[in-house]
N, C-alpha and C positions, 0 to 999 in steps of 0.2 A: 616644705621639706618633709613634714610629718605625713603629708598625703602622698608625696612622691616615693618615699622609701618603701611602703608596702607595694606600690606598683612595680618597683624595680625587682623586689624579691619574690613577690607572690607568683608571677607568671612562670619563672624558672622552676619554682618549687612545684607548681601545678603540672608542668611538663614532666618533671622527674617522677612525681607520684603516678601520673598516667603511664609512663614507661614502665615503672615497677609493677603496676597493675597488669599491663599486657604481658610482661615477663612471667608474672606469677600464674596467669591464666594459661600460658603456654605449657607450663610444667604441671599444673594442677590436674589431677585425674578426674575426669567427668563421666567415666563409663560405669556408673554405679546404679543403673536402673532408675527408679523414680527419684531417689535423692539427687543424683546428678542432673536429671532433667529439671527438677524443681529449681535447683540453683542456676541452671542455664536460663531459666525463665525469669527468675527474680532479679538477676543482675542487670540485664538490659532494661527491664521495667523500671528498676531503681534509677538507672542512668537517665531515662526519659523523664522520670518524675523530677529529678534534680534540675534538668534543663527547663522544665515547665515552672516548678515552684522550688526555688533554691532552699528555702527555709524548711522544707519538708524532711530534711535529714534529721531534724530534731524529733520528728515522729518515728521515722523508720529505724533509727539506731536503737532506741529503747525497745522497740517492738522486735527487732531481729537479734539483738545481742544474746538473749537467753535461748533462742530456739534454732538459730541457724548454725547447727553443729553436726557436721557429717563425719566426724572423726571415726566413729565405729564402722563406717562403710569405707572410707578412704584410707584410714590408717595415719593420716596427717594430723599432728597436733602441735607442731611448731608454727607452721604457716597454716592458718585456719581460714575458713570461708569468710568469717567476719573481718579478717585482715584485708581481704580483697575488697570487701564492701567499704572498709575505711579508706583504703587507697583511692577508690573511686570518689568517695566523699571529699577527701582532701584535694584531689585533682580538680573536681568541679567547683568546690568552694573557693579554692585559692585562685582559680582562673578569674572568677568574678571579683575577688579582692583586688586583683591587679587592674581592673577596669577603672571607669570614672569613679571618683571619690563618692562614697555613700555615707550617709549619717550613721553613726554608731548607735547601738541600742542600749548599751550598758558600759560600765567601767569598773575597774578594780580599785579598791582603796590602797593607800601606800602600805598599810600593814599586810594586806593580802598579797601584794606584789613581793614584799620582802619574804613572806613565808613560801611563796611559790619559787622564788629564786633559791632559797636555802634548800628546799626539797629537791629541786632540780640538780643542784650541786651534789647533794648527798646521794641522789639516785645515780648520777653519772659515776661517782667514785665507787659505789657498790657494784655497778655494772662492770666497770673495768676490772675490779678486783675479782669478779666472778669469771670473766671470760679470758683474762690474760694469764699466762701467755697463750696465744691463739693455738689451739690444737689442730692437727691435720684434718682436713675435711673428708674423712673416710665415711664408710657406710653407716657407722654408728654415731655420727655427729648430730643427726636430726631425728633419731628414733628412740632415744632413751633419756630419762631424767638425770642419768649419771653423767651426761656430757656437759662440759663447760658452757656449751651453747645454750644450756637451759637458762643461763643468766639473761640471754636475749629474749627467751620466751616469756619470762616474768617481767623483764624490764620494758617490754613493748607497751604495757598498759599505761604507764606514766608518759611514755613518748607520744602515744596516741592522744592522750588528754591534753598535752601541751600543743600538739598540732591542731587540735580542734578548738583551742582557746580563742584564736582570732575569729573563728566562725561564730563562737558563742558571743563574743563582744559585738559582733555585727548583727546577729539575728535574735539573741536571747533577751528580748524585752519581756516584761512581765506578761503582757498580753500574748506574745508568741509562745512563751512557756506554757501558758494556760491552754492555748489552742492546739499546740503541737506536742510538747513534751509530756504533758499529763495524759492525753489519749494514747501516746506511744507506750508509756508505762503500763497503762491499763490493758492495751492490746497484748503486750508481752506477757503480762500476768495471766490474762485469759488463756493464751496459748499454752503456757506452762501448766496451768491448772487443768486444762483439758488433757494434756499429755499425762499428767499424774493420775487423773481419773481413768484414762485408758489403761495405764500400767497396773493400777489396782484391780481393774476389772479383768484383765487378761491373766494376771499371775495369781495373787492370793485370793482374789474375789473382793468385791466391794464391801461386803458385810463381814468378811473374815478378819477380825481384829486380833485374833490370837496368834496368827502367824508372825514369825520374826522377820518377814520380808520388809525391807525398807526401800522405798522408791528412790529413784535417781532422776526421773523425768528426763528432759533432753540434755542433761549436763554430762558430757562424756568425760570431763575432768574427774568425775567421781569414780572412775575405774580403779583408782587407788585409794578410795575413801574420800575423806574430806567433807566439807560442808558447803559445797557450791549451791545446792538447792536451798539449804537453810539460810545462807547469806542473801540469796536473791529474794526469797520470800520475806525476810526481815526488811529488805529495802523497799519492796513494792507493795506489801499488804496495806500499809497505812494509806496509800493513795486510792485503794478500793473503798476504804472508809471515807476518804475525802470526797469521792464521787457520790457516795450515798448521802453525805451531808449537804452536798451542793445540788442534789437532784431537784429540778424545778417542775417536774411533772410525774405522774404516776408511773408511766412506762419507764422513765429514767430511773426512778427509785426501784422498780422491780428488777431492771437489768443490773443495777448496782448491787442490789441484795443478792441476786443470783451469782454475780461475780465474786462477791465477798464470801458466799457459801462455798463456791468451788475452791477459792484460794485457801479458806480455812480448812477445808477437807485435805488439800494438798499439804498444808502445814502440819495438821494433826497426824496425817499418815506417815510423816517422816519419823515419828517416835523420837524426836530430838528434844532432849530436855533443855538445851540451850535455846532452841527456837521457841519453846513454850515460855521460857523466861523472857525472851524478847517480846512476845505478844503481850505478856503481863506488863512489861515496861511501857508498851504503847498504850495499854488501857489506863495505867496509872497516869501517864501524861495527859490523856484525854480528860480524866477526872480532875486533875489539877487545873487544866485549862477551863473546864466547866465551872469549877468553884471560883477561879479567878475572874471569869466573865460575870458570874453572879455578884461578886463583890463590887465590880465596876459599874454594874447596872444600876439604874435609878431605883428599881425594886428588886433587890438582891434575893437570891434563892434562899428560903429559910433553911436553917440547919436541920430542923426537925423533919422537914419534908425530904431533904436529901437522905437523911438516915433511914427514914421509913422506906424510901425507894430502894436503897441498898439492902435493907433487911428483907424486903419482899423478894428481891431478885435472888438473894442468897438462900432464902427459904425455898423458893421455887426450884433452884438448882439442886438442893439436897433432896427434896421430894421426888424430883424427876430421876435422880440417880437411884433412889430407893425403889422407885417404880420399875426402872429398867433392870435392876438386879433380880427382880422376881418375875416380871411380865415380859421382858425382852423388848425387841424393837416395836412390836405392835402396841404393847402397853405404853411405851414411851411416846410413840406417835399420837396415840389417842389422848394422852395427858397434855401434850403440847397443843393439840387442836382445842381442847377444852379451855386451857389457860389463854390461848389467843382469842377465843370467842369471848371469854370473860373480859379481856382487855378492851375489846371493841365495845361490848355492851356497857361496861362500866363508865364509858365516857359519854353515854347518852342518857337522857331522862327516861327512867323506867316507870311504868304504871304500877307502883307498889300496891295500890288498892286492889288491883286485879291479879296480883301475884299468887295468892292462895288458890284462886280458881284456875289459873294457868298451870300451876304445879300439879294440882289435883287432876286436871284433864290429861296432862303429860304422863303422870303415873298410871292412870287408867289405860291410856293408849299404849304405853310401854308393856303393861301386863297383858293386854289383848294380843299385841303383836308377838310378844315372847312366847305366849302359850300357843298361838296359832302356827308359829314357825315350826316346820317339821324337824324332828330330832335327827341327828346325824346317823343314829343307829338304824333308822328305817329308811330315811331318804338322805343319804350322804350328800352334802353340798361342799364342793371343793373350795379351798382357799378362802378368799374374801367374801364368798357368798354364804358363809356360815352366819348363823343368826346374829350374834353380837356385832360382827364386822359390817354386815349389810345394814342393820338398823342404825349403827353409828354413822355410816355414810349417808343414809337417808336423813338422819337428823342434821348432819352438817349441811346438806344441800338445802334443807328447809330453813335453817338459820341464815344461810347465805342469801336465800330469796327474801327472807324477812328483813334483812339489813340493807336491801337495795334502797336507793333514794326514795323517800316518801315519808309522809307524816301520818299520824293517827295512832291512838292507843291500841287499836286492833292489831296493827302490824307489830308493835312492840310486845303485845301479849303473845302473839305467835312466836316471836323471838325468844321470849322467856320459856315457852313450851319446848321449843327446839333445844334450848340450853339445858333444860331438865332432862330431855331425852338423851342428850350427849353425856350428861353426868351418869345417868343410869346405865348406859351402854359402856361407858368407861369401866364402871365397876364390874359389869358382866364380862368384858374382855379380859380384865385381870383374873377373874375367877375361872373363865374358860381356859386361860393359858396356864395358870399356876395354881389353881384351886384356892382354898380358903386363906393361905398365907398372903395372897396378893390383895385381899380385901382391905387390910389396914392401910397400905400405901395408896390404894385407889381412893379410899375414904378421905385420907388426908389431902390428896390433891383436890377432891371435890370441896372440902372445907376451905382450902386456900382460894379456890375459884369463887366460892361464896363471899369470902372476905373481900376479894377484888371488886365484886359488884357494889360494895359500899363506897366506892371511890368518890362519887359525886356528893356523898354525905359529908365529906371533909371540906373544910374551908381554909385555904383553897384546895381543889382536888389535886391528887398526886400527878395526874396526867390528863391530857386532852388529846383528841384525835387531830393533832397538827402534824406537820411534816417532821419536826424534830423528834417528837415522842414516838411516832410510828417507826422512824428510822432506827432510833435507839432500841426500841423493843424488838424490831425485826432482827437487828444485828445480834442482840443478846440471845434471842430465840435460836437463831442459826448456830451461834457458837455453842449453846448448851446442847442442841440436838446433835451436833457433831462431836463435841468433846466428851459427852457422857459415855457413849459406847467405847470410845478410845480409852478413857480413864478406867473403865471397868474391865478392860480386856486383860488377859493373862500376860501378854507381852509387855504392855505398858506398866502393869503392876510390878513385873520383874525388873523392868528398867529403873523404876524409881526405887525399888528395894535395894538395888545394887549401886545406887548413886555414890554412897560413901566409899565403897571399894574402888569404883571407877575413878573417883577423884584422887584417891591415893595413887592409883596407877598413873594418872595424868601428871601428878606432881613429881612422881619418880621419873617420868619421861622428861619433864622440863629440867630437872636437875642433870640428867644425862646429856641433854642438849647443851646446857651451859658448860659441862665438863668437856664436850667435844669441840668447843670453840678454840681456835688456835691462839697461842699466847702472843703477847706483843701489843703495843699501844695502837698499831695500825688496825688490828682486828677489833679492838675495843672502840676505836673512834669511827672507823669506816665500815666495820663489819667484815665477814668472811666472804661476801659476794652474794648477789642476788641469785636465787635458785641453786645455791651450793649445798643445801642441807641433805638431799638424798645421797649425793656422792660422799659427803662427810660421814653420814651414818653408815654407808656401805663399807667404808674403809676404816673408820675410827670409832665404831660404837664400843662402849665399855664391855659389853658381854662377849665380844669377839664373835658375834653371830655373822653369818654370811647370807644375806637375803638372796632369794632367787633372782636370776637375771636373764635377759634375752639379748643376744648380740647377733650381728650378721658378719660373715666372713667369706673370703674368696678362696677357693681350693687351689693351692699351689701358686697363688698369685696370678692366676689366669683370669682376665676379665670375662665376665659372663657366667662363670661357674660359681655362683653364690649359694650359700646355704645358711640356715639359721642354727644357732647354738643355744640350747636350752640348758641352763644350769639350775640344778635343784638346790633348795636352801640347805644350809648347814648350820644348825642351832646347837648351842651347848646343852640345852635341856629340851629334849623331845624333838618333834618335827616342826619345821617352820611352814609358813603359808606359801603355797605354790603360786607361781606366776604363769598365767595361762595365756597362750597365744590364740586369738580368736579370729574367725571369719564368718560372716553371715552368709547362709546358703539357702537357695530356694528349694528346700527338700519337700517331697511329696509323701503323704502317709502310705503305709503298707507297701513299701517299695524296697527291693533288695538292691543295694548299691555296692559297688566294688571300691574299696579303699586301698590305695597303694601309696607307698612312700619308701624312701631310702633312709637308713639310719645307721649310725655307729655310736658307740658309747665309750666312755672313759670314766674311771672312778670306781667307787665301791658299790657295785650292783645297782646302777640306776634303773628306774622303771619309767617307761614312756607311757603316759596316759593319753589315749585318743578316744574321744567320744563326741556324740552329737547331743546337744542339750537345748531345751527351751530356755532362753536367756535374753534379758534386755541389756543389762550391763553387768550387774553383780548377781549373785545367788542363782546358780543354775538349778533347773527343775526338770524332772522326768527325763533323765539322761539315758542314752543308749550307748553302752560301752563297746568299743571295738575289741574283739578277741585277739589282741595282738600282744605277743611277748617277745622281747629282744632275745636273740639267740647268741650263743658264744661263737666267736669266729671259727670257721672250719679249720681242720688241721692244716698246718703249713701256711695259713694266711696270716698277715700281720694283725696285731691286736686292734689297730685302728682302721680296719678295713670296712668299707661300706657294704651293707647287706640290704637286699631288696625284700620288701614285705608286701603281701597282697592278701586281703581278707574280705569276706562277704559281711555286709552290715545291713540289717533290716531296720528301716526307719520307724516301724511300728506306728505309734500314734503321732509322731512328730510331723508337723506341717498340716495337721487337720484343723478344722474350724473355719468359720466365716472369715472373709477377707479382713474386716476391720478388727475382729476379735481373735485373730490367729496369732498365737505367740511366735515371735521370731525364733528361728533355729540357727544355732551357731556351732561350727566345728571348733573343738578345743584340743590344743596340744600343750602338754605340760610334762616337765621332768620331775620325778620324785625319787627319793633315795633314802639312805640311812642318815645318821646324825651328821655325817660329813657330806660336803657338797660334791655332787657328781655332775658330769656333763654328757649331754646327748646331742649329736649333730643330726639334723633332719634336712632332707632335700626331696625334691620331686614329689610333693604331696598331691594326690589325685583322688577325687571322688566322682565316679562315673555312674550314670544312670543305666538301666538295662539297655537302652537304645544307643549307648555310647556317648551321650552328652556329658561334657566335663563341667562340673559345678564349681570347682575351686579355681579362683583367679590368682595369678602370680604364685602358683605352686612351686615353681623353681626358684623363687626369691631373687630373680634377676633385678627386680626393682625394689629390693630390700623390703621395707615395711609397707609398701603400697598394698592396700586391700586387707592388711592384717592389723589387728589391734590387740592390746594386752590388758589383763585385768588381775588385780590382787583383791580377792573377795573380802577377806576378813581382817588380816593383820595390816593396819594402815600406819603404824607408828614409824616405820622406816621411810615414809614418804612425806610426812607432815610434822611440823613442830607443834601444832595443836594449840597455839595461842598467838593472837595477832600481835600483841605488844612484844612478846618474846621473839617472834619472827622478825619484826622490824629491828629489834636490838641486836640479834645474832647476825642477820644477813646484811643490814645496812649500818650497824653500829649506833653509837649514841647520837651522831649527827643526823642520821636518817630517822631514828625514833623520835628525837626531840622535835625536829622540824615537822615531821608528819603529824604528831599530836598537837603541835602548835597550830597547824593548819586546821585540824579537826576542831580544836578548841575555839579558834576564831570563827569558823563556820557555825559551830553549835551555839556560841554566844549570840551570834547575829539572828539565827532562826528563833532562839528563845525570846529575844527581845521583840521580834516581830509577832511571835505567838502571844506574848503578853498584851500586844496591841490589838489582838483579836483577829489576826489573819489566819484562817484555817489552813491555807496552803503551807504556811510556815510551820504550823503544828504537825502536819503530815511529814514534812521534811525532818523535823526534830525527832518524831517517833521513828522514822526510818533510820536515821543515823544512830539513835540510841539502841534500836534493835540490832543493828549491824554490829555495834560495839559489844553488846551483850553476847551475841553469838560468837564474836571474836574472843571472848574470854576463854573458850574451850576449843577453838579451832582457828587455824591459820587461813584466813580467807583471801589474802592477797596473793596466794600462789595459784589462783585461777584467774588468768588475764582478763577474761570478759567480765567477771564479777568485780575485779579491781578497777577496771575501766568505768563500769557503771557507778561505782562508789566515787571515783575521782570526778566524774562529770557532775554528780549530784553535789559534791563539795564546791565545785566551781560555780554551779548555778546558784547556790546559796550565798556565795561571796560576791556575785555580781550586784552592782548597785545601779538602779536606773538613773539615767542622766537627768539633771534638773531641766524642767520645761523652760523654754525661752520666755523672757518677760514679755508681757503684752504691750503692744505698741500703743502709745498715747497719741491721740489726735492733737494737732496744734491748737492752741487757744484761739 
């Protein structure tokens, strides 16, 4: 009966999911250039992969969840690309579930089943409270967070996780998770990190840490702020560290270290204090596990040795920060290279008897080369060919050659000479860049490097050149090399300086959220409904502010004559944040375009802002404003009459640059006005090239929000509760909050027990969940469906227990 029941239910569910997938593809817009073409290639390839290797969904979903996001091109954010992929996954997976019985890979404990049941009941109650009574399915049902259908958008994450649970029970053995899920997480993290690197390079610049630009990477849900990127990095970063710890070869360790560096760059470039705290929590968990493993070992790690190691790392971090503050990136890079060389040399036997001669020869060689090198005043050498940089590079190559596999005191003597040249040129680089003030930090770095060379004199040494020591040192070096420029930047300093004020503002917002909660025991017990907070804030915020909004309407009730209504914000104190309607356009530089549109206005002198800007998602740059001003209606015309506008617009520098480093250009429409909200209706938007080519898609808004996306750049409180626990309490009530945290507690307790048993994968899961909760202290992460789904899947994977192996058969006597 237990084997027949899935067979009876799985096949119909598979057919239903397949039909829903076909129906979604029928309406999904695929005419968006390379993004639509990419999706049209990925989906059939994924279907063929599922037919060939059914368990590969555990790799593909973690890899695609963070990056398969085309909402800025399509305008669709209720039904997303990942939903179509999930429908295909359920259809193929359930079809196989309905076949011949297959052995299960894992099971759930009774406590886990009870928690999942309670969470599902609470989720269903909150979903129904958010969506009922069903509103009419008009143009605005699926294009705004103010719609009751927003409850379905947020509720689908839990629904997907429960639909995927039977597939997890079938496929998610410990070996399958290690072979599929972990590489999938790493692939997704690599794609997100590369996207973040591209965004930093294209907009503020890789080395520009003073800009207040904050990356969003591929997460379109951050168009109204939020912490989707922070939550994802908190969930995935520990698995990059796990890969580094498990690396079994040099090339694997190098790739893992590269991925960890890219991911840490993305994390630090968010300038998110909550994410920084999450990374610190992960590091503390790692130290706790290392100390616990040392106590369990037969030869535990001495406390003195651990304290010396931490003291050395802290001292190195302080000196590197001091060096960077005076000598910049070049001095920092040189200091890191010298300390890395000292780390490698200190783990090898050094010919101390030959040390005086080696140092003397190196100093003489340095003096000859420095005096022989031409002065920049007579023979200017550009960039890194200047004397200190070139000689530092030459010494580094000489040291690398001396450290190649081989034996003999002569080679180690050459290594000590090269190390001395590195130290001399480090001091010269500091003096060349910042003058005499940089001599003190450079000298202190050299002194620390000399102390590191005494490592083998200790009994036992602090480190050896084994895989664990090199991995820890490499990760620490990458973290310091990335964190020091960020921590010393103006914007990061300002962020930390305003932490107290920002916390007060966040607490004030939380109190207002609680005040907006409807009275009655039903709201306290079951919440006011999933996804209902944006509409609640819009109608019931205590300040009586009116946030900006974008809606679609039909002129005179005639089908086909659709227009967009832009409402400016009305705030009791000052002006509110504009809500911008966006569309990506293939604009060419130094080209005169003709911008045309129809508009009509209502309210207290609204202003229509139309411009072309370089923009990824938030924070426009290098904008070109359209010289467009709304006119008063002509004499005798009604006040609400449409008027046609056409102006010339020069694209100037927009659209310039190489293909990969070309900033995307977007057309922006927004309504601005006085302190009171005003309304502007817009229709027939057109941007034509000199040859007559039309660049704007769906300019008549006949397909509502297709091709159009919106953004609120700075003021994000109307859209988010900004606390994970408070979001659960307000939207799902005490039932949802208690059952969800019981599930998290059950999963957390299990991974901590496994971590105490020495399982490094469990430690990574524990660090991921702890980091997610730390970020959730200051942001509501579950209002991004793809991040919520990833969190739910991770919780389910931690709750799965492997089935006991069958007893071995005994041969008859």
